[in-house]
C-alpha positions as CSV (number, residue, x, y, z in Angstrom):
1,X,-33.6,-52.8,-52.0
2,X,-35.0,-54.2,-48.7
3,X,-37.8,-51.6,-48.7
4,X,-38.8,-52.5,-52.3
5,X,-38.8,-56.2,-51.4
6,X,-41.0,-55.5,-48.4
7,X,-43.4,-53.4,-50.5
8,X,-43.7,-56.1,-53.1
9,X,-44.3,-58.8,-50.4
10,X,-47.1,-56.6,-48.8
11,X,-48.7,-56.0,-52.2
12,X,-48.5,-59.7,-53.1
13,X,-50.2,-60.6,-49.8
14,X,-52.9,-58.1,-50.2
15,X,-53.6,-59.3,-53.7
16,X,-53.9,-62.9,-52.5
17,X,-56.3,-61.8,-49.7
18,X,-58.5,-59.8,-52.1
19,X,-58.7,-62.8,-54.4
20,X,-59.6,-65.1,-51.5
21,X,-62.3,-62.6,-50.4
22,X,-63.8,-62.5,-53.9
23,X,-64.2,-66.3,-53.8
24,X,-65.6,-66.1,-50.3
25,X,-68.1,-63.4,-51.4
26,X,-69.2,-65.7,-54.2
27,X,-69.8,-68.6,-51.8
28,X,-71.7,-66.2,-49.4
29,X,-73.9,-65.0,-52.3
30,X,-74.9,-68.6,-52.9
31,X,-75.4,-69.5,-49.3
32,X,-72.6,-72.1,-49.5
33,X,-72.1,-75.0,-51.9
34,X,-73.3,-78.6,-51.7
35,X,-70.5,-81.1,-52.5
36,X,-70.5,-84.9,-52.5
37,X,-69.6,-86.4,-49.2
38,X,-66.3,-88.1,-49.4
39,X,-63.2,-88.9,-47.4
40,X,-62.0,-85.3,-48.1
41,X,-65.5,-83.6,-47.8
42,X,-67.0,-84.7,-44.5
43,X,-70.0,-82.8,-43.1
44,X,-68.9,-79.8,-41.0
45,X,-69.7,-80.6,-37.4
46,X,-69.7,-76.9,-36.5
47,X,-72.4,-76.1,-39.1
48,X,-75.6,-76.9,-37.2
49,X,-78.4,-76.0,-39.7
50,X,-81.4,-77.7,-41.3
51,X,-80.6,-79.5,-44.6
52,X,-76.8,-79.4,-44.1
53,X,-76.8,-82.9,-45.5
54,X,-79.0,-84.1,-48.3
55,X,-79.4,-87.1,-50.6
56,X,-80.0,-86.6,-54.3
57,X,-80.5,-89.6,-56.6
58,X,-79.0,-91.9,-53.8
59,X,-75.8,-89.8,-53.5
60,X,-75.0,-87.9,-50.2
61,X,-74.1,-84.2,-50.3
62,X,-73.1,-81.8,-47.6
63,X,-73.3,-78.0,-47.4
64,X,-70.0,-76.3,-47.2
65,X,-70.2,-72.8,-45.7
66,X,-67.7,-70.1,-46.8
67,X,-65.4,-70.7,-43.8
68,X,-65.2,-74.4,-44.5
69,X,-64.5,-73.8,-48.2
70,X,-61.7,-71.3,-47.3
71,X,-60.2,-73.8,-44.9
72,X,-60.1,-76.6,-47.4
73,X,-58.6,-74.3,-50.1
74,X,-55.9,-73.0,-47.7
75,X,-55.1,-76.6,-46.7
76,X,-54.9,-77.6,-50.4
77,X,-52.3,-74.9,-51.1
78,X,-50.3,-75.4,-47.9
79,X,-47.5,-77.2,-49.6
80,X,-47.7,-75.8,-53.1
81,X,-47.9,-72.0,-52.9
82,X,-45.7,-69.4,-51.2
83,X,-48.6,-67.4,-49.6
84,X,-50.4,-69.2,-46.8
85,X,-53.7,-68.3,-45.3
86,X,-56.2,-69.3,-42.6
87,X,-59.1,-68.0,-40.6
88,X,-58.8,-67.5,-36.9
89,X,-60.4,-65.6,-34.0
90,X,-59.9,-65.0,-30.3
91,X,-62.9,-67.2,-29.8
92,X,-62.9,-69.9,-32.5
93,X,-65.7,-72.5,-32.8
94,X,-63.1,-75.0,-34.1
95,X,-60.3,-75.6,-31.7
96,X,-57.7,-76.0,-34.5
97,X,-58.4,-72.4,-35.5
98,X,-56.9,-71.1,-32.2
99,X,-54.7,-68.1,-33.0
100,X,-50.9,-68.3,-32.9
101,X,-49.2,-65.7,-30.6
102,X,-48.6,-63.3,-33.5
103,X,-52.2,-63.7,-34.7
104,X,-53.5,-63.0,-31.2
105,X,-51.5,-59.8,-31.2
106,X,-53.0,-58.9,-34.6
107,X,-56.6,-59.7,-33.4
108,X,-56.2,-57.5,-30.3
109,X,-54.9,-54.7,-32.5
110,X,-58.1,-54.9,-34.5
111,X,-60.1,-54.5,-31.4
112,X,-58.2,-51.2,-30.9
113,X,-59.3,-50.1,-34.4
114,X,-56.3,-51.1,-36.5
115,X,-57.3,-52.0,-40.1
116,X,-54.4,-54.4,-40.8
117,X,-51.4,-56.0,-39.2
118,X,-48.0,-56.3,-40.8
119,X,-45.0,-57.9,-39.2
120,X,-41.8,-59.4,-40.5
121,X,-40.4,-62.5,-38.7
122,X,-37.5,-64.9,-38.9
123,X,-38.6,-68.5,-38.8
124,X,-36.0,-71.2,-39.3
125,X,-33.6,-68.7,-40.7
126,X,-36.1,-67.5,-43.4
127,X,-37.9,-64.2,-43.5
128,X,-41.6,-64.1,-43.5
129,X,-44.2,-61.4,-43.9
130,X,-47.1,-61.8,-41.5
131,X,-50.1,-60.0,-42.8
132,X,-53.6,-60.0,-41.4
133,X,-56.8,-58.0,-41.9
134,X,-60.1,-58.4,-40.1
135,X,-62.7,-60.4,-41.9
136,X,-66.2,-58.9,-42.0
137,X,-68.7,-61.8,-41.9
138,X,-72.2,-61.9,-43.0
139,X,-74.9,-64.5,-42.6
140,X,-75.3,-67.1,-45.3
């Protein structure tokens, strides 16, 4: 039974990741998306490109790159869905993206050629699947 539950959890995590990567590919194919500037959608201080911010008919818009879109979507679902996600690296541009200890272990395993990282952990007496795959990035 435990093995079946773990296989289902791993399949579930992979399906969420594949869906997230599909949305990311869509955003990449469009070079990002312009959204109205608001309290929730502030210009990305880590995106230093020409025309990041534009004004159309008196309304301000800012370009959201795929990573910024992903971060906002992950934050939106943090309290409402069972599968959580985020983007991190060993050398993040944004300090808040610093990897947790288990993420650092996963990232180092990718440097050694591993294609995915799977680990089960107990956190506050609950079991969690920790799943990570390297994200291949492309210029937008």
